N, C-alpha and C positions, 0 to 999 in steps of 0.2 A: 896641867892645875885639874882640882874636883872642877873647878867653875869648869874648865872645860869640856870636863867629861860631860858633866850636867846638861850641859847648852848643847851637846852632841849627842846624849840622851834624849833633849828636849825636842830636836829638828827632827831623829828617827821617828817617838811619836806622833809628830805633827804630820810626818806624811803617811805616817799608818792611817791614821785618822781620815787625812783627802780621800786617801786610795778606799778606806772603806764608806764613806759619803760619793764616791764616783760611783760606784759600785749598787749602796742603796738608791742613790737617785736613778738610776738607770734600770731597778727593777720594781720601783716606788708603786706602780697602778698596775703591778702582776698580783691576779687574785689567786688563793689559793688554789681552783681549778685550773686556770694555767699554770703552775708549776706542776702538777700532779702531770699537764700535758705536755710540755716542754722538759721538764727531770724525771728522768728517767730511775736514780736513784740517788744516795749520799752513801759515803761513807768514810770512815773515822776507824783510827786506832786507841784502844786502852788496853794498860795495864793493870790487869790485873796482880796483888799480893800474897805468895803461898807462908803461912805461918803453922810450922809442926807442933806436934801435940804438946812438946813440952813449954811451949810459947801461947801455945792459946790462950790460959786463961788472962794471962796478963795483955795479951791485944784485947782482951773483950769486955776487960776490965776500964782500960784506956780511951777506947774506941767511945768518941763524941758522935751522936746522933745526930749533930748540929756542925755547921762552919762556924756559924758568927759568934762573936767575941770580943771583949772590951779587953785592955791593955793589961789589967790583974788576969784575966780569963786565958793570955795568951801565955803565961806562963805555968799552967796547969797541966798534968799530963795530957788528959784528954786533947789538949790543944799543940800539942808540940808537933814535930814530924814522926812519924810512927819508928824513923829511924833512933831515934834518942828512949824510945821506951826501952829501949834493949841494951843490955850491954855489950861490947862489941863482937866478944864471943860468940852470943848469943844471934845478933842480927846476921850472920853471917853461915846461920842454917834457912833463915828467910831465902824463900827464890821469888822469884817473878815469873809473868807468860803475859807477851799481849798476847791481843786478840784483835785481828781484824772485822769491824762488823759491816755491813752495807743492808739497807733496808729501802726497799723499791717503793716506787708511786703508789703499786697498788696493794701494798704490805707483804709481800716475801722479804723472808728475810735468811742472809749468809752470812756466819761467822764461823771461821778457820785459826788455827793458832799460829802466831806469826811465828817463825823459825830463826834461830840464833844460829851462826850473826846474819843480821837481816840488809841484804843488799839490794841498788835495783833488778839488778839482774835475776832475784829469790823474787821481787815483787814480779818481774814479767813474767815468770812462771807460772807464777797466783792466778794471774789475769789473764793466761793463753788455758789453763786447764779449769780454775773453778770458777772468777767473777762474770768473764763471757760468757760460756756457758750455762750462767747462774740466770744472766741477762736475758740471752737466748730462750731460754724456756720459761720464763718469768713473762715474758710477751712474747710471745708467738706470731710467727710472719712478718716481727720489726726486723731489723737488719743496722739499725742504728738506733745507739743511746747516747746521752746525756747524762754523766755523772758528778754530780759533786765529790771532791776530795782536796782537804787542806793543803795550805803551800808546801809541805813536807817538798824536799829538792829528788830526793830519792823516791817519790810518787810519779813524780816527773821528768824522772831522767828520758835521754834519747831512749833507751833500751826498752822503758818500760813506753813511752809514747809510737813505738814500733809495734807492740804487744795491742797496743790500746784501738791503733791502725788496722790488725787483724782481725781483731775481733768487732769491729764496729763503735769502737766507744769513742770518746770524746769527751775532755774534762770540761765542765762549768767556765765558761773563759772570763777573766778578768776578777775572778777570787780573791779579797784583799789579804795580804799576810797577814796571822795573830790576831785572829778574826774566829776562833774555837768556839765560842758562842755564838755565831750566828750559823753554824753546823748545827740542824736540827738532833741530827744524829749522836748529840751530846745528848740526849736526853734519858738516851739509851743507859746510858754507862752508870748513874748512881744508880736507877732504878735494878739494875741488871745485878750489882752489887749485893745491895739490900735481899734483892731476891736467892741472888746463893747461899750470902752470912744465914740469912733467918731459916732458909725452907732445902739447903741440899745440901750446907755443907757441916761436919764432925769432926771430934777432933782427931781421930784417927784415918782420916782421908790422909792417902798417899798425895804425893802430886802427882802421879799420874790421873787418880780421881778429880783432884782439884781440878787439872783442864779438863777436865769432861763436864765439869761443874761450871766453870766460865762460860762454856759452850751453849751449853742447857740454859743456863740465866739469860746469857743474851736472847736464845731463839727465843725466851720467854716472855718477851716486851709484852705489854698487853696492848697497842692500838698500835702498829707499824703502820698501817693504812693513813694515817694522820700527820707522821713526820714529815714527806715533802710540804704538805700543804702547808706547813706550816713556818714554812720559809716566809709567806707577805706578812706574819706573823712579827716576825723574827725581823725584818726589815726596819718596818715602822718603827720597832722601839730601838733600833739601832740609829732613826733619822730624827727620832726625838731627843736623844742625846746626845745629838749633832756630832754621830759617828765615834761617839766614847762607848767602850767598853760596858757591860754590865755593871761592874764592880766601880762604875764611877760616878 
């Protein structure tokens, strides 16, 4: 029944909320400086969308510079999901590219394109080839690293954990499920996208150029040294909302 589904969804939400509260209470007294000392890096994945030349005018016309909306605005072009901006045959021309970004507590940034298809085995390869060496270079003389990653199962699969151990990496324990806004790496994505669209993108860009632009934009984030310390503020705000997410 609908009531049964709603009840089940409510139970899941309550459980997630409880996990968020427990995590934040555990870290409520951790200062920005302490976060920078005990957490070496934040990692996250963002999907960027490439619009070929013939779709650029419509994309630019409909793209909204803000996300707040009332009920009437929800039905207007700029507030629809991008897929609805185009006819089905046009939407097939759109391409997606995921980028993995990681920012260290001392302000170093790594960004690389996520391959397709994306698997735990491929992630483990990236950990060994890119993430681990990047952390070792960012923290000379240090042999162990704690990294914040969201709860996506692929990132924590056995093969990935084995790669973590090999590189001296540990995922921050107790991370609550479905808590993207607790991760300050999320700050990077809207700023990177705005920077790319305004300063790097042109109508004639090929997909290969677009991919390079995505990486350039992520690496250009203006204050990476502040991200890890921002965990203190995120934890505080989550507790003020009694575990609720930012939009609740």
